[in-house]
C-alpha positions, 0 to 999 in steps of 0.5 A: 365438273371436270371429274364428273365429265371424265368419268362419263368419258370412261364409261362411254369408252367401256361401253363402246368396247363391250359393244365392239367385243359383242359384235366380234362374238356375234359376227367374227368376220364383221371386224377386218383383220388389221393387215387387210386394213392396209393391204392392197393388191400390188399392181403387176406388169406382164412382160410376156414371152411374145405377143401371141394370144397364148401369152397375152389373151390368156394371162389377161383373162386370168387377171380378170378372173382373179381381179388383178391389177394387171397391165402389159407392156405396149404393143410397140415394145415387142421384138425391140429389147433395148427400147423395152428396157429403156421403157421398163427403167422409165415406166415399168418401175411404177409397178409393184411386181413383174412377170418377166420373160428374159427371152423377150427382154434379152432377144425380142421374143421366143422366135428371136431367141432362136436366131444367131444374130447378136453376140452373147456380150449384148445379151449379158449387157441387157441382163446387167440393166435388169440388175441395175433396175433391181438395185435402184428399185429393190422394192420391185419383185421380179419373177422371171422365166426363160426358155432353154433352146429347143432342138430346131429353130423356127420354120418361117416358111414351108421350105424351111421344114427340111432344115428344121427336121435335119437339125432336130435330128442332128441334135437327137443323134448327136446325143445318143452317139456321144452321151449314150454310146449308141454307136450304130447310129454313127452312119446315120448321124454323118448322113445328116451332118453331110446334108446340113454342112459343117457351116450350119451345124457351127452356127447352130452350135454357137447359138446353143452356146450363147443361150447356155451362157446367158442362162448361167449368168441369169442363175447367178443373178437369181442367187444374188436376189435380182429375181424373186424366182426363175423358171427355166422351161425346155422348149420343144424337145424330146427325152434325148437330145443335145439339150440334155447335157445342157440341162444337166449343166444348168442344174449342176450350176444351180446346185453348186451356188445353192440357188433354191429359188430356180425351177426346171420344167418341160414347156415354155408357152404356158409360163406367163399364165401359170406364173401370173396364177402362181405369184397371186396365190394367197396360199403360203405354207406347203400345208396350205397348198391346193390338193389337186388329184390327177385322173388319167384316161389311160394310166399306163401312158403316164410314164410315156414321153409325149411329143416335144417333151423332155419329161414323162407325162406324170413328171409334167403334171407333177411339176406344173402342179407344183409350179401352180402352188399345188400339191398332187394329191392321191386322195380323190375325195380330199382333193379341191381340184380334179385334173383330167388328163386325156392321154394317147391310146385311150380305148372307147371303154376307158374314155367312156368311164372317165367321162361318166366319172367326171359327170359324177364329180361335178354333180358332187360339186367337184372343181374339174379341170381338163387337159386333153393331150392325146394329139399334139396341136389339137383336140381329140375329137372323140374325147371332146364330142363325148365331153360336150355330150355328157356334161355340162361344159360351162361347169368346168374349171378349165379346158385346154388342148393347145399345142404340146402336152407340156403347154396344155397341162399348164395352161389348164392348171393356170386357168383352173386354179385361178377359177378356184381360188377366186370362186371359193376364197373371195367370191366372184363378181359378174364380170369375173364369172363372165371372164372365166366363161369367156376363157372357157368358151374360147378354149373350146373354140380355139383348141377343138373347133378351130385346130381340129375341125377348121384348121385342115380345111384352111390349110388345104385352101391356103395350098390350093390358092398358092399360099404358104400356111407358115407365111400367108403374106397376101393370103392372110386377108382372104383366110381371116374372112373365111375364119370369121365366117366359119367361127361364127357359125360354129360358136353360135352352135356351141353357144346355143347348145351348151353355154347359153342359160347356164347359171352359177350362183347369182349369174347367168349366161345370156347372149354371146355378144361378139367374136373377134377373130384374126390371124395376127402372125400371118400364118394359120397356126396362130389364131385370135379368137376372142368371144364377148359374152353377157 
């Protein structure tokens, strides 16, 4: 009896095995891979550059688009490095991966990193606390980024603008005279030095020395394994300036210690979003990277330096594509994504040709991202009007015209790559589709309607009523009310004419539920414009 039962059991096992193999042959995707049975998305903590919408709202939307387990530090941790480090030691260690701004952890944020109010030793002690966290929790993957000091500090009020301009000028002239030996500029440099005064110049040099020393330390920490990678971005600068020799020093140190996981680039505000996209990319080997084909509205401009950039436009595009886990492709047909770069000095003929090209690409099913870098700090109205008139803008993978060319390119890539990977690698849910369209709609509202159409009027209103656009103070509430009303009108127009009714796969855009607006930093430059759609 035992032998009979044993034989029956063997027959049963064989039949079960054959049925399983038959299922695999008929439906190979029905059987999950072994690693997928045990894999779960890592929990990611974001310690952003600061709490401006570009560093919080946009990366959070990218997290929603990719359906990530993404969380941010509590609101009361910003601008308080030691309190933040204590929180990271107690609560942050519960997360699997960190996207970490060293400016936030060491100084309290980007603006705070430009102020000489602490000694170098204190910043390095904070670096040591990060090292200790990694030693005690080696399983945590920390992806860090840091800004290289820009040419001038923040102008907190309009009265600071002359000081800001002179410091920037001093940094550029000093480099031209000392490194490039342009002796004809010595007299101009001396005039700027007289205007600033020796005390202010010494203070500025101490600040730069402090920042350089701390970044050199961070490079060595990266080599030791504290960080999985370190991105060092050059904040608003130029092709020449005192920052150039600092960059050479940082690169030399990196090469001497053979630290291969350090990336240098131009820009910084785009880093939080692009890093979130990059570290969650499932692309591993170089041969598997996304192929991205850039198209410039005026190809001759790609060798020019954009305002506030330390690289040529083409270098900025190539570096940011690489940072986003992509490769620049010269083959349009073979590429998975196309990046349209609207450049300065684009003729009407060139613009119309590229717009027509975009329309044809979308009809063919190409995934198109748009980076409008023609004008710093706002969109090119002629270009965007032509874009809206001639193509279905909800079908774009991304759009950006925010701040500098570096920022714009990085943000467009971060959004567009996230959209592509989600849509084609995993498929999307309705929530993911809405998150993508909210970010896209918001980019047109913020970068075009607000910065190009509404901002000039708001700036004049603020000045006429006695308020400083850089520090509104008591005028914040008045300007917020006006912003809310005008954005409400403009967003309704854009929604009804371009977005409402758009379909993608099984999902459809129906209603613009709400628009949340604010001026969170009490200045016109930073506006919160958050749409909610359904």
